[in-house]
C-alpha positions, 0 to 999 in steps of 0.5 A: 696622798689623799685628793681633793676633787669638786663638781659644781653645777648651776643651772639658770634654764635661760630664756625658758618659762622656768628661768631662775637667776642666781644658779651660776652665780651659786657655782661661781662663788662656791668655786671662788670659797672652795679654792681660796678657803677651803685649798681645793685645787681648781685643775680641771682634773680636779674641778669641774663646774657645769652651767648654762652659761653660753659659752658651754652650750653644746660642750660636756660642760653643759648641765644635760641629763647625760653631762650631769650623770657623766660627771657624777661618775667622774666625781666618785670613781677612782676614790681612795681612803682619806680622799674628801669629794665635793658637790653642789648643785643649784637649780630648780627640784621637785617631786613625781610620783614614785613608781617602785612603792618605797617611799611613804609619801608616794613622792620621789625627790628630783633635780632637773638637768637643762633638758629635762622636758625632754629627758626627764628628771633625775629622781633621788633614788637615780642620785644615791645609786650614781653618787652615793653607792659608789663612793669609797667607805673612807673617802668623804663626801660633801653636797650641798643641794640649793633647791626646792624639795631637796631634804631628802634628794640623795636618799641619805638615812639619818637626816637632821633639822633644827627647829625654830630655838634652834635644837636639831632632831633627827627626822625620818624624811627618807622613809616618811617623806612629804607630799607633793605642794602642788600650789608652790609657784616655783615648782615645775609641775608634771614631769617624769624621770629616768629613775630605772636602773636601764633608763640610767644606764642610757645617760651614762652615755654622753660625756662619760669618756671625757670627764673619764679622761680627767681622772688622775690615777686609775679608776680601778674595776668597776662594773659596767653601769657604776650603779650597782644593783637595784636597791630600795631606801630600806637598804641605805642604813647598811651601806656606812658612807662617809657622806654629808649633805646639807640642803637648803630645806625640807622635802615639802619647801621650796628655796628662795632664788633671791637677790643679795647685795645687788647679786642674784643667788640662791638663799642657802649657797649665800647662807652657807658660805657666809656661815663657814667664813665667819667660822671655819672651825664650827661643828656640824650641828653648829653650821645646820644651826646658824645656817637655819638662823640666818635664813630664818631672818627672811626665809620661810624654808629649814635648812636640813643635814642628811647623814650616810651613818650615826656619825658625831655631828659635834665634830667640826666640818671637814671637807 
């Protein structure tokens, strides 16, 4: 039978100069929503949560770069037709100069593992290779990224953005991108990425054997690293993967780490759960529009929907 898997990541960077407050809560809230409202199984083989809570220090559940890469590999390995896979990330996002020359903006979007200062950020092209490319084309992957500069964080080829009137337009984010917003107060400046295939292979060590032990079925034949061949952005449209990503803002925007009803949370995570609970039978375009309306009451960030192929946005959200 089709199965459901989920990977939830929340990083507060506690005790560092880059500390956030609501990201662990985002992961906890998302787990509660997926289990209670969507019926996701919560056993360790079906749902994994990585946070920098004290009890995870030194374990495979600490969101270091190596553990995150191993967990990504676990999430997308062994999927079959009809499976539903969920990924959410709440933490820092940023941009670094693109060394490959395949982004017109000159920058790659990145996410920040807990140990990014020592081992680097994870770039958008690496995220695509390790998360999107290995997905079975008949299994659905839904992604929610609540971080700065997340508009094309996994380089999906079709990106939709609502305007202030609620009209949704297709934008060529992956190809054109946006420039680095150096003045953003909560952008972690500088840094470097593990964005080449050989560097990413190194990160796939660590807890990979641990997460492999959580698989319910034989993962089947895979190549040595699970990353595939070196690809450029122009190739992604040919994959036709059933991947849907809601992101908290455009590439040139920051995403709010805020407090709502007395609890620290990411604005996008809160808005998405609220919107889905108000009407679970909304279409993808409705969720994008309604999330935009919730956020625009207090925040400037504009949520986006990125898709792996040209699918009907009027279909009901399903994950």
